[in-house]
GUSE-423357 format. One record per residue (C-alpha): x, y, z; chain; residue number from 1; residue in three letters. Coordinates in nm, 4 decimals, always signed. Each point is the difference from the previous one (the first is absolute). Example, Ala and Ser with C-alpha at 12.3 -4.5 7.8 and 13.67 -1.06 7.14 Angstrom:
<recs>
<rec><px>+1.2300</px><py>-0.4500</py><pz>+0.7800</pz><keza>A</keza><balo>1</balo><lokol>ALA</lokol></rec>
<rec><px>+0.1370</px><py>+0.3440</py><pz>-0.0660</pz><keza>A</keza><balo>2</balo><lokol>SER</lokol></rec>
</recs>
This chain:
<recs>
<rec><px>+5.9840</px><py>+5.3123</py><pz>-7.9405</pz><keza>A</keza><balo>1</balo><lokol>MET</lokol></rec>
<rec><px>-0.3351</px><py>+0.1685</py><pz>-0.0701</pz><keza>A</keza><balo>2</balo><lokol>LYS</lokol></rec>
<rec><px>+0.1510</px><py>+0.1920</py><pz>-0.2876</pz><keza>A</keza><balo>3</balo><lokol>GLU</lokol></rec>
<rec><px>+0.1497</px><py>-0.3147</py><pz>-0.1560</pz><keza>A</keza><balo>4</balo><lokol>ALA</lokol></rec>
<rec><px>-0.3434</px><py>-0.1648</py><pz>+0.0050</pz><keza>A</keza><balo>5</balo><lokol>LEU</lokol></rec>
<rec><px>-0.1540</px><py>+0.3109</py><pz>-0.1571</pz><keza>A</keza><balo>6</balo><lokol>ARG</lokol></rec>
<rec><px>+0.2588</px><py>+0.0018</py><pz>-0.2818</pz><keza>A</keza><balo>7</balo><lokol>TYR</lokol></rec>
<rec><px>-0.0461</px><py>-0.3747</py><pz>-0.0507</pz><keza>A</keza><balo>8</balo><lokol>GLY</lokol></rec>
<rec><px>-0.3782</px><py>+0.0479</py><pz>-0.0289</pz><keza>A</keza><balo>9</balo><lokol>PHE</lokol></rec>
<rec><px>+0.0406</px><py>+0.2875</py><pz>-0.2489</pz><keza>A</keza><balo>10</balo><lokol>ILE</lokol></rec>
<rec><px>+0.2414</px><py>-0.2066</py><pz>-0.2103</pz><keza>A</keza><balo>11</balo><lokol>LEU</lokol></rec>
<rec><px>-0.2392</px><py>-0.2970</py><pz>+0.0058</pz><keza>A</keza><balo>12</balo><lokol>ALA</lokol></rec>
<rec><px>-0.2888</px><py>+0.2240</py><pz>-0.1172</pz><keza>A</keza><balo>13</balo><lokol>MET</lokol></rec>
<rec><px>+0.2138</px><py>+0.1386</py><pz>-0.2850</pz><keza>A</keza><balo>14</balo><lokol>ILE</lokol></rec>
<rec><px>+0.0830</px><py>-0.3567</py><pz>-0.1059</pz><keza>A</keza><balo>15</balo><lokol>CYS</lokol></rec>
<rec><px>-0.3655</px><py>-0.1055</py><pz>+0.0088</pz><keza>A</keza><balo>16</balo><lokol>VAL</lokol></rec>
<rec><px>-0.1082</px><py>+0.3006</py><pz>-0.2085</pz><keza>A</keza><balo>17</balo><lokol>VAL</lokol></rec>
<rec><px>+0.2847</px><py>-0.0469</py><pz>-0.2514</pz><keza>A</keza><balo>18</balo><lokol>ALA</lokol></rec>
<rec><px>-0.0764</px><py>-0.3722</py><pz>-0.0330</pz><keza>A</keza><balo>19</balo><lokol>SER</lokol></rec>
<rec><px>-0.3679</px><py>+0.0728</py><pz>-0.0552</pz><keza>A</keza><balo>20</balo><lokol>GLY</lokol></rec>
<rec><px>+0.0797</px><py>+0.2567</py><pz>-0.2685</pz><keza>A</keza><balo>21</balo><lokol>LEU</lokol></rec>
<rec><px>+0.2400</px><py>-0.2387</py><pz>-0.1758</pz><keza>A</keza><balo>22</balo><lokol>LEU</lokol></rec>
<rec><px>-0.2560</px><py>-0.2816</py><pz>+0.0106</pz><keza>A</keza><balo>23</balo><lokol>GLY</lokol></rec>
<rec><px>-0.2700</px><py>+0.2289</py><pz>-0.1374</pz><keza>A</keza><balo>24</balo><lokol>GLY</lokol></rec>
<rec><px>+0.2242</px><py>+0.1234</py><pz>-0.2800</pz><keza>A</keza><balo>25</balo><lokol>MET</lokol></rec>
<rec><px>+0.0923</px><py>-0.3567</py><pz>-0.0862</pz><keza>A</keza><balo>26</balo><lokol>ASN</lokol></rec>
<rec><px>-0.3644</px><py>-0.1037</py><pz>-0.0277</pz><keza>A</keza><balo>27</balo><lokol>SER</lokol></rec>
<rec><px>-0.0732</px><py>+0.3034</py><pz>-0.2210</pz><keza>A</keza><balo>28</balo><lokol>LEU</lokol></rec>
<rec><px>+0.2891</px><py>-0.0548</py><pz>-0.2400</pz><keza>A</keza><balo>29</balo><lokol>THR</lokol></rec>
<rec><px>+0.0055</px><py>-0.3821</py><pz>-0.0194</pz><keza>A</keza><balo>30</balo><lokol>ARG</lokol></rec>
<rec><px>-0.2581</px><py>-0.0324</py><pz>-0.2834</pz><keza>A</keza><balo>31</balo><lokol>PRO</lokol></rec>
<rec><px>+0.1819</px><py>+0.2612</py><pz>-0.2088</pz><keza>A</keza><balo>32</balo><lokol>LYS</lokol></rec>
<rec><px>+0.3359</px><py>-0.1681</py><pz>+0.0558</pz><keza>A</keza><balo>33</balo><lokol>ILE</lokol></rec>
<rec><px>-0.1420</px><py>-0.3402</py><pz>-0.0975</pz><keza>A</keza><balo>34</balo><lokol>ILE</lokol></rec>
<rec><px>-0.1589</px><py>+0.1483</py><pz>-0.3148</pz><keza>A</keza><balo>35</balo><lokol>ALA</lokol></rec>
<rec><px>+0.3295</px><py>+0.1664</py><pz>-0.0941</pz><keza>A</keza><balo>36</balo><lokol>GLN</lokol></rec>
<rec><px>+0.1965</px><py>-0.3238</py><pz>+0.0451</pz><keza>A</keza><balo>37</balo><lokol>VAL</lokol></rec>
<rec><px>-0.2542</px><py>-0.1950</py><pz>-0.2080</pz><keza>A</keza><balo>38</balo><lokol>GLN</lokol></rec>
<rec><px>+0.0121</px><py>+0.2635</py><pz>-0.2743</pz><keza>A</keza><balo>39</balo><lokol>GLY</lokol></rec>
<rec><px>+0.3797</px><py>-0.0151</py><pz>-0.0124</pz><keza>A</keza><balo>40</balo><lokol>GLU</lokol></rec>
<rec><px>-0.0149</px><py>-0.3799</py><pz>-0.0089</pz><keza>A</keza><balo>41</balo><lokol>GLU</lokol></rec>
<rec><px>-0.2439</px><py>+0.0018</py><pz>-0.2932</pz><keza>A</keza><balo>42</balo><lokol>GLN</lokol></rec>
<rec><px>+0.2143</px><py>+0.2527</py><pz>-0.1884</pz><keza>A</keza><balo>43</balo><lokol>ALA</lokol></rec>
<rec><px>+0.3098</px><py>-0.2144</py><pz>+0.0511</pz><keza>A</keza><balo>44</balo><lokol>ALA</lokol></rec>
<rec><px>-0.1858</px><py>-0.3123</py><pz>-0.1144</pz><keza>A</keza><balo>45</balo><lokol>LEU</lokol></rec>
<rec><px>-0.1136</px><py>+0.1786</py><pz>-0.3166</pz><keza>A</keza><balo>46</balo><lokol>ARG</lokol></rec>
<rec><px>+0.3572</px><py>+0.1151</py><pz>-0.0563</pz><keza>A</keza><balo>47</balo><lokol>GLU</lokol></rec>
<rec><px>+0.1416</px><py>-0.3546</py><pz>-0.0006</pz><keza>A</keza><balo>48</balo><lokol>VAL</lokol></rec>
<rec><px>-0.2961</px><py>-0.1527</py><pz>-0.1883</pz><keza>A</keza><balo>49</balo><lokol>MET</lokol></rec>
<rec><px>-0.1366</px><py>+0.2786</py><pz>-0.2231</pz><keza>A</keza><balo>50</balo><lokol>PRO</lokol></rec>
<rec><px>-0.2436</px><py>-0.2301</py><pz>-0.1854</pz><keza>A</keza><balo>51</balo><lokol>GLU</lokol></rec>
<rec><px>-0.1569</px><py>-0.1100</py><pz>+0.3283</pz><keza>A</keza><balo>52</balo><lokol>GLY</lokol></rec>
<rec><px>-0.3405</px><py>+0.1281</py><pz>+0.0998</pz><keza>A</keza><balo>53</balo><lokol>GLN</lokol></rec>
<rec><px>-0.0838</px><py>-0.2224</py><pz>+0.2938</pz><keza>A</keza><balo>54</balo><lokol>HIS</lokol></rec>
<rec><px>+0.2511</px><py>-0.0991</py><pz>+0.2689</pz><keza>A</keza><balo>55</balo><lokol>PHE</lokol></rec>
<rec><px>-0.1271</px><py>-0.2787</py><pz>+0.2238</pz><keza>A</keza><balo>56</balo><lokol>GLU</lokol></rec>
<rec><px>+0.2105</px><py>-0.0638</py><pz>+0.3109</pz><keza>A</keza><balo>57</balo><lokol>PRO</lokol></rec>
<rec><px>+0.0774</px><py>-0.3675</py><pz>+0.0566</pz><keza>A</keza><balo>58</balo><lokol>ILE</lokol></rec>
<rec><px>+0.0592</px><py>-0.0541</py><pz>+0.3695</pz><keza>A</keza><balo>59</balo><lokol>LYS</lokol></rec>
<rec><px>+0.1461</px><py>-0.2643</py><pz>+0.2255</pz><keza>A</keza><balo>60</balo><lokol>LYS</lokol></rec>
<rec><px>-0.1431</px><py>+0.0767</py><pz>+0.3393</pz><keza>A</keza><balo>61</balo><lokol>GLY</lokol></rec>
<rec><px>+0.0131</px><py>+0.3786</py><pz>+0.0329</pz><keza>A</keza><balo>62</balo><lokol>LYS</lokol></rec>
<rec><px>+0.3028</px><py>+0.0441</py><pz>-0.2264</pz><keza>A</keza><balo>63</balo><lokol>ASP</lokol></rec>
<rec><px>-0.0356</px><py>+0.0853</py><pz>-0.3671</pz><keza>A</keza><balo>64</balo><lokol>ILE</lokol></rec>
<rec><px>+0.2112</px><py>-0.2436</py><pz>-0.2035</pz><keza>A</keza><balo>65</balo><lokol>ILE</lokol></rec>
<rec><px>-0.0651</px><py>+0.1643</py><pz>-0.3368</pz><keza>A</keza><balo>66</balo><lokol>TYR</lokol></rec>
<rec><px>-0.2613</px><py>+0.1871</py><pz>-0.2004</pz><keza>A</keza><balo>67</balo><lokol>TYR</lokol></rec>
<rec><px>-0.1776</px><py>-0.1841</py><pz>-0.2801</pz><keza>A</keza><balo>68</balo><lokol>LYS</lokol></rec>
<rec><px>-0.0232</px><py>+0.2451</py><pz>-0.2900</pz><keza>A</keza><balo>69</balo><lokol>VAL</lokol></rec>
<rec><px>-0.2863</px><py>-0.0038</py><pz>-0.2504</pz><keza>A</keza><balo>70</balo><lokol>ASN</lokol></rec>
<rec><px>-0.0431</px><py>+0.2250</py><pz>-0.3036</pz><keza>A</keza><balo>71</balo><lokol>ASN</lokol></rec>
<rec><px>-0.3123</px><py>+0.2023</py><pz>-0.0802</pz><keza>A</keza><balo>72</balo><lokol>LYS</lokol></rec>
<rec><px>-0.1664</px><py>-0.3134</py><pz>-0.1464</pz><keza>A</keza><balo>73</balo><lokol>ASP</lokol></rec>
<rec><px>+0.0581</px><py>-0.1919</py><pz>+0.3234</pz><keza>A</keza><balo>74</balo><lokol>GLY</lokol></rec>
<rec><px>+0.2699</px><py>-0.2225</py><pz>-0.1544</pz><keza>A</keza><balo>75</balo><lokol>LYS</lokol></rec>
<rec><px>+0.2909</px><py>-0.1032</py><pz>+0.2237</pz><keza>A</keza><balo>76</balo><lokol>PHE</lokol></rec>
<rec><px>+0.3153</px><py>+0.1666</py><pz>-0.1354</pz><keza>A</keza><balo>77</balo><lokol>ILE</lokol></rec>
<rec><px>+0.2508</px><py>-0.0353</py><pz>+0.2815</pz><keza>A</keza><balo>78</balo><lokol>GLY</lokol></rec>
<rec><px>+0.0867</px><py>+0.0812</py><pz>+0.3566</pz><keza>A</keza><balo>79</balo><lokol>VAL</lokol></rec>
<rec><px>+0.1527</px><py>+0.2768</py><pz>+0.2056</pz><keza>A</keza><balo>80</balo><lokol>ALA</lokol></rec>
<rec><px>+0.1947</px><py>-0.0732</py><pz>+0.3168</pz><keza>A</keza><balo>81</balo><lokol>PHE</lokol></rec>
<rec><px>+0.2338</px><py>+0.1549</py><pz>+0.2508</pz><keza>A</keza><balo>82</balo><lokol>GLU</lokol></rec>
<rec><px>+0.3546</px><py>-0.1256</py><pz>+0.0394</pz><keza>A</keza><balo>83</balo><lokol>ALA</lokol></rec>
<rec><px>+0.2243</px><py>+0.1141</py><pz>+0.2846</pz><keza>A</keza><balo>84</balo><lokol>SER</lokol></rec>
<rec><px>+0.3584</px><py>-0.0734</py><pz>+0.0826</pz><keza>A</keza><balo>85</balo><lokol>GLY</lokol></rec>
<rec><px>+0.3219</px><py>+0.1326</py><pz>+0.1472</pz><keza>A</keza><balo>86</balo><lokol>LYS</lokol></rec>
<rec><px>+0.2007</px><py>+0.2405</py><pz>-0.2132</pz><keza>A</keza><balo>87</balo><lokol>GLY</lokol></rec>
<rec><px>+0.3349</px><py>+0.1576</py><pz>+0.0828</pz><keza>A</keza><balo>88</balo><lokol>TYR</lokol></rec>
<rec><px>-0.1187</px><py>+0.2143</py><pz>+0.2899</pz><keza>A</keza><balo>89</balo><lokol>SER</lokol></rec>
<rec><px>-0.3745</px><py>-0.0511</py><pz>+0.0301</pz><keza>A</keza><balo>90</balo><lokol>SER</lokol></rec>
<rec><px>-0.2981</px><py>-0.2160</py><pz>-0.0826</pz><keza>A</keza><balo>91</balo><lokol>VAL</lokol></rec>
<rec><px>-0.1216</px><py>+0.0555</py><pz>-0.3554</pz><keza>A</keza><balo>92</balo><lokol>ILE</lokol></rec>
<rec><px>-0.3733</px><py>-0.0339</py><pz>-0.0688</pz><keza>A</keza><balo>93</balo><lokol>ASP</lokol></rec>
<rec><px>-0.1145</px><py>-0.0428</py><pz>-0.3592</pz><keza>A</keza><balo>94</balo><lokol>THR</lokol></rec>
<rec><px>-0.3309</px><py>-0.0465</py><pz>-0.1785</pz><keza>A</keza><balo>95</balo><lokol>LEU</lokol></rec>
<rec><px>+0.0169</px><py>-0.2259</py><pz>-0.3030</pz><keza>A</keza><balo>96</balo><lokol>VAL</lokol></rec>
<rec><px>-0.2456</px><py>-0.0560</py><pz>-0.2833</pz><keza>A</keza><balo>97</balo><lokol>GLY</lokol></rec>
<rec><px>+0.0308</px><py>-0.3371</py><pz>-0.1728</pz><keza>A</keza><balo>98</balo><lokol>MET</lokol></rec>
<rec><px>-0.1947</px><py>-0.1455</py><pz>-0.2919</pz><keza>A</keza><balo>99</balo><lokol>THR</lokol></rec>
<rec><px>-0.1314</px><py>-0.3575</py><pz>-0.0065</pz><keza>A</keza><balo>100</balo><lokol>GLN</lokol></rec>
<rec><px>+0.2976</px><py>-0.1248</py><pz>-0.2021</pz><keza>A</keza><balo>101</balo><lokol>ASP</lokol></rec>
<rec><px>+0.2547</px><py>+0.1246</py><pz>+0.2548</pz><keza>A</keza><balo>102</balo><lokol>GLY</lokol></rec>
<rec><px>+0.1025</px><py>+0.3244</py><pz>-0.1685</pz><keza>A</keza><balo>103</balo><lokol>SER</lokol></rec>
<rec><px>+0.0509</px><py>+0.3025</py><pz>+0.2198</pz><keza>A</keza><balo>104</balo><lokol>ILE</lokol></rec>
<rec><px>-0.2324</px><py>+0.2822</py><pz>-0.1070</pz><keza>A</keza><balo>105</balo><lokol>ALA</lokol></rec>
<rec><px>+0.1647</px><py>+0.2581</py><pz>+0.2264</pz><keza>A</keza><balo>106</balo><lokol>ALA</lokol></rec>
<rec><px>+0.1447</px><py>+0.0496</py><pz>+0.3448</pz><keza>A</keza><balo>107</balo><lokol>ILE</lokol></rec>
<rec><px>-0.0244</px><py>+0.2920</py><pz>+0.2394</pz><keza>A</keza><balo>108</balo><lokol>LYS</lokol></rec>
<rec><px>+0.2216</px><py>+0.0610</py><pz>+0.3002</pz><keza>A</keza><balo>109</balo><lokol>ILE</lokol></rec>
<rec><px>-0.2387</px><py>+0.0790</py><pz>+0.2860</pz><keza>A</keza><balo>110</balo><lokol>LEU</lokol></rec>
<rec><px>+0.2505</px><py>+0.0564</py><pz>+0.2769</pz><keza>A</keza><balo>111</balo><lokol>ASN</lokol></rec>
<rec><px>+0.3772</px><py>+0.0110</py><pz>+0.0319</pz><keza>A</keza><balo>112</balo><lokol>GLN</lokol></rec>
<rec><px>+0.2618</px><py>+0.1815</py><pz>+0.2026</pz><keza>A</keza><balo>113</balo><lokol>ASN</lokol></rec>
<rec><px>+0.3079</px><py>-0.0884</py><pz>-0.1992</pz><keza>A</keza><balo>114</balo><lokol>GLU</lokol></rec>
<rec><px>+0.3018</px><py>+0.2296</py><pz>-0.0308</pz><keza>A</keza><balo>115</balo><lokol>THR</lokol></rec>
<rec><px>-0.1113</px><py>+0.3325</py><pz>-0.1555</pz><keza>A</keza><balo>116</balo><lokol>PRO</lokol></rec>
<rec><px>+0.1445</px><py>+0.0509</py><pz>-0.3463</pz><keza>A</keza><balo>117</balo><lokol>GLY</lokol></rec>
<rec><px>+0.1093</px><py>-0.3625</py><pz>-0.0363</pz><keza>A</keza><balo>118</balo><lokol>LEU</lokol></rec>
<rec><px>-0.2301</px><py>-0.2727</py><pz>+0.1288</pz><keza>A</keza><balo>119</balo><lokol>GLY</lokol></rec>
<rec><px>-0.2996</px><py>+0.2320</py><pz>-0.0062</pz><keza>A</keza><balo>120</balo><lokol>ALA</lokol></rec>
<rec><px>+0.0254</px><py>-0.0056</py><pz>-0.3806</pz><keza>A</keza><balo>121</balo><lokol>ARG</lokol></rec>
<rec><px>-0.1826</px><py>-0.3357</py><pz>+0.0067</pz><keza>A</keza><balo>122</balo><lokol>ILE</lokol></rec>
<rec><px>-0.3234</px><py>+0.1996</py><pz>+0.0179</pz><keza>A</keza><balo>123</balo><lokol>ALA</lokol></rec>
<rec><px>+0.0738</px><py>+0.1838</py><pz>-0.3261</pz><keza>A</keza><balo>124</balo><lokol>GLU</lokol></rec>
<rec><px>-0.1794</px><py>-0.1041</py><pz>-0.3170</pz><keza>A</keza><balo>125</balo><lokol>SER</lokol></rec>
<rec><px>+0.3355</px><py>-0.0587</py><pz>-0.1700</pz><keza>A</keza><balo>126</balo><lokol>SER</lokol></rec>
<rec><px>+0.0414</px><py>-0.3030</py><pz>+0.2297</pz><keza>A</keza><balo>127</balo><lokol>PHE</lokol></rec>
<rec><px>-0.3589</px><py>-0.1140</py><pz>+0.0555</pz><keza>A</keza><balo>128</balo><lokol>THR</lokol></rec>
<rec><px>-0.0632</px><py>+0.0165</py><pz>-0.3750</pz><keza>A</keza><balo>129</balo><lokol>GLY</lokol></rec>
<rec><px>+0.2575</px><py>-0.2761</py><pz>-0.0515</pz><keza>A</keza><balo>130</balo><lokol>ARG</lokol></rec>
<rec><px>-0.2529</px><py>-0.2492</py><pz>+0.1412</pz><keza>A</keza><balo>131</balo><lokol>PHE</lokol></rec>
<rec><px>-0.2765</px><py>+0.0791</py><pz>-0.2506</pz><keza>A</keza><balo>132</balo><lokol>THR</lokol></rec>
<rec><px>-0.0920</px><py>-0.2964</py><pz>-0.2236</pz><keza>A</keza><balo>133</balo><lokol>ASN</lokol></rec>
<rec><px>+0.2728</px><py>-0.2184</py><pz>+0.1533</pz><keza>A</keza><balo>134</balo><lokol>LYS</lokol></rec>
<rec><px>-0.0894</px><py>-0.3589</py><pz>+0.0783</pz><keza>A</keza><balo>135</balo><lokol>ASN</lokol></rec>
<rec><px>+0.0688</px><py>-0.0929</py><pz>+0.3629</pz><keza>A</keza><balo>136</balo><lokol>ILE</lokol></rec>
<rec><px>+0.2579</px><py>-0.2549</py><pz>-0.1202</pz><keza>A</keza><balo>137</balo><lokol>GLN</lokol></rec>
<rec><px>+0.1977</px><py>+0.2792</py><pz>-0.1693</pz><keza>A</keza><balo>138</balo><lokol>GLY</lokol></rec>
<rec><px>+0.0154</px><py>+0.2473</py><pz>+0.2855</pz><keza>A</keza><balo>139</balo><lokol>LEU</lokol></rec>
<rec><px>+0.3591</px><py>-0.0962</py><pz>+0.0789</pz><keza>A</keza><balo>140</balo><lokol>THR</lokol></rec>
<rec><px>+0.0985</px><py>+0.1651</py><pz>-0.3317</pz><keza>A</keza><balo>141</balo><lokol>ASP</lokol></rec>
<rec><px>-0.1054</px><py>+0.3436</py><pz>+0.1275</pz><keza>A</keza><balo>142</balo><lokol>ILE</lokol></rec>
<rec><px>+0.2953</px><py>+0.2379</py><pz>+0.0272</pz><keza>A</keza><balo>143</balo><lokol>GLN</lokol></rec>
<rec><px>+0.0659</px><py>+0.1286</py><pz>+0.3532</pz><keza>A</keza><balo>144</balo><lokol>ALA</lokol></rec>
<rec><px>+0.0549</px><py>+0.3692</py><pz>+0.0670</pz><keza>A</keza><balo>145</balo><lokol>ILE</lokol></rec>
<rec><px>+0.3683</px><py>+0.0912</py><pz>+0.0174</pz><keza>A</keza><balo>146</balo><lokol>THR</lokol></rec>
<rec><px>+0.0877</px><py>+0.0898</py><pz>+0.3589</pz><keza>A</keza><balo>147</balo><lokol>GLY</lokol></rec>
<rec><px>-0.3213</px><py>-0.1562</py><pz>+0.1283</pz><keza>A</keza><balo>148</balo><lokol>ALA</lokol></rec>
<rec><px>+0.0559</px><py>-0.3649</py><pz>-0.0818</pz><keza>A</keza><balo>149</balo><lokol>THR</lokol></rec>
<rec><px>-0.1240</px><py>-0.1350</py><pz>+0.3332</pz><keza>A</keza><balo>150</balo><lokol>ILE</lokol></rec>
<rec><px>-0.3224</px><py>+0.2017</py><pz>-0.0114</pz><keza>A</keza><balo>151</balo><lokol>SER</lokol></rec>
<rec><px>-0.0592</px><py>-0.0879</py><pz>-0.3666</pz><keza>A</keza><balo>152</balo><lokol>SER</lokol></rec>
<rec><px>+0.0653</px><py>-0.3708</py><pz>+0.0496</pz><keza>A</keza><balo>153</balo><lokol>LYS</lokol></rec>
<rec><px>-0.2243</px><py>+0.0016</py><pz>+0.3077</pz><keza>A</keza><balo>154</balo><lokol>ALA</lokol></rec>
<rec><px>-0.2923</px><py>+0.1355</py><pz>-0.2061</pz><keza>A</keza><balo>155</balo><lokol>VAL</lokol></rec>
<rec><px>+0.0660</px><py>-0.2485</py><pz>-0.2813</pz><keza>A</keza><balo>156</balo><lokol>ILE</lokol></rec>
<rec><px>+0.0185</px><py>-0.2959</py><pz>+0.2398</pz><keza>A</keza><balo>157</balo><lokol>ASN</lokol></rec>
<rec><px>-0.3001</px><py>+0.0901</py><pz>+0.2113</pz><keza>A</keza><balo>158</balo><lokol>LEU</lokol></rec>
<rec><px>-0.2181</px><py>+0.0602</py><pz>-0.3070</pz><keza>A</keza><balo>159</balo><lokol>VAL</lokol></rec>
<rec><px>+0.1133</px><py>-0.3259</py><pz>-0.1607</pz><keza>A</keza><balo>160</balo><lokol>GLN</lokol></rec>
<rec><px>-0.0511</px><py>-0.2115</py><pz>+0.3130</pz><keza>A</keza><balo>161</balo><lokol>GLU</lokol></rec>
<rec><px>-0.3442</px><py>+0.1389</py><pz>+0.0784</pz><keza>A</keza><balo>162</balo><lokol>LYS</lokol></rec>
<rec><px>-0.1062</px><py>-0.0193</py><pz>-0.3673</pz><keza>A</keza><balo>163</balo><lokol>ALA</lokol></rec>
<rec><px>+0.0880</px><py>-0.3704</py><pz>-0.0137</pz><keza>A</keza><balo>164</balo><lokol>LYS</lokol></rec>
<rec><px>-0.1936</px><py>-0.0601</py><pz>+0.3204</pz><keza>A</keza><balo>165</balo><lokol>GLU</lokol></rec>
<rec><px>-0.3068</px><py>+0.1853</py><pz>-0.1304</pz><keza>A</keza><balo>166</balo><lokol>ILE</lokol></rec>
<rec><px>+0.0199</px><py>-0.1654</py><pz>-0.3422</pz><keza>A</keza><balo>167</balo><lokol>GLN</lokol></rec>
<rec><px>-0.0196</px><py>-0.3410</py><pz>+0.1689</pz><keza>A</keza><balo>168</balo><lokol>ALA</lokol></rec>
<rec><px>-0.3147</px><py>+0.1159</py><pz>+0.1807</pz><keza>A</keza><balo>169</balo><lokol>LEU</lokol></rec>
<rec><px>-0.1747</px><py>+0.1317</py><pz>-0.3125</pz><keza>A</keza><balo>170</balo><lokol>ILE</lokol></rec>
<rec><px>+0.0931</px><py>-0.2698</py><pz>-0.2530</pz><keza>A</keza><balo>171</balo><lokol>LYS</lokol></rec>
<rec><px>-0.3617</px><py>-0.1244</py><pz>-0.0099</pz><keza>A</keza><balo>172</balo><lokol>ASN</lokol></rec>
<rec><px>-0.1678</px><py>+0.3439</py><pz>-0.0069</pz><keza>A</keza><balo>173</balo><lokol>GLU</lokol></rec>
<rec><px>-0.2127</px><py>+0.0862</py><pz>-0.3020</pz><keza>A</keza><balo>174</balo><lokol>LYS</lokol></rec>
</recs>
């Protein structure tokens, strides 16, 4: 009995020390992780809206609905937004740049776990480039990837639906 209590106490002390070390490491690395995530976000925003210099997050509560994009002169040129939806085997997250008139500037696949070699091809520039300069009304004309029709159609539909929603929100922006 005495030995069981001794082992229990030793195990508890190991857990306390390990928890303290993990908490300390978390507090040391948190600012660097946040800076890295923000840097990646800014790079992705510049990728989908290359003319943009200033990306102002427009929020509803704590959630970012879209980014208002201004050029170097401070003129409103469009928006960037995230669109997510179900693909063939995973949730697909995209970042979309859209001009004021409803043309897609570019899209970037942020996250996907579709079938390697088939559905995963939605992240390739040969597919994402098909969206460039397309009006949101004409996205249904985009050719799906052979062998990855469900994943391709999912990206097309989620971009089109979210773009229409965002366009309704920004129709009075100048």
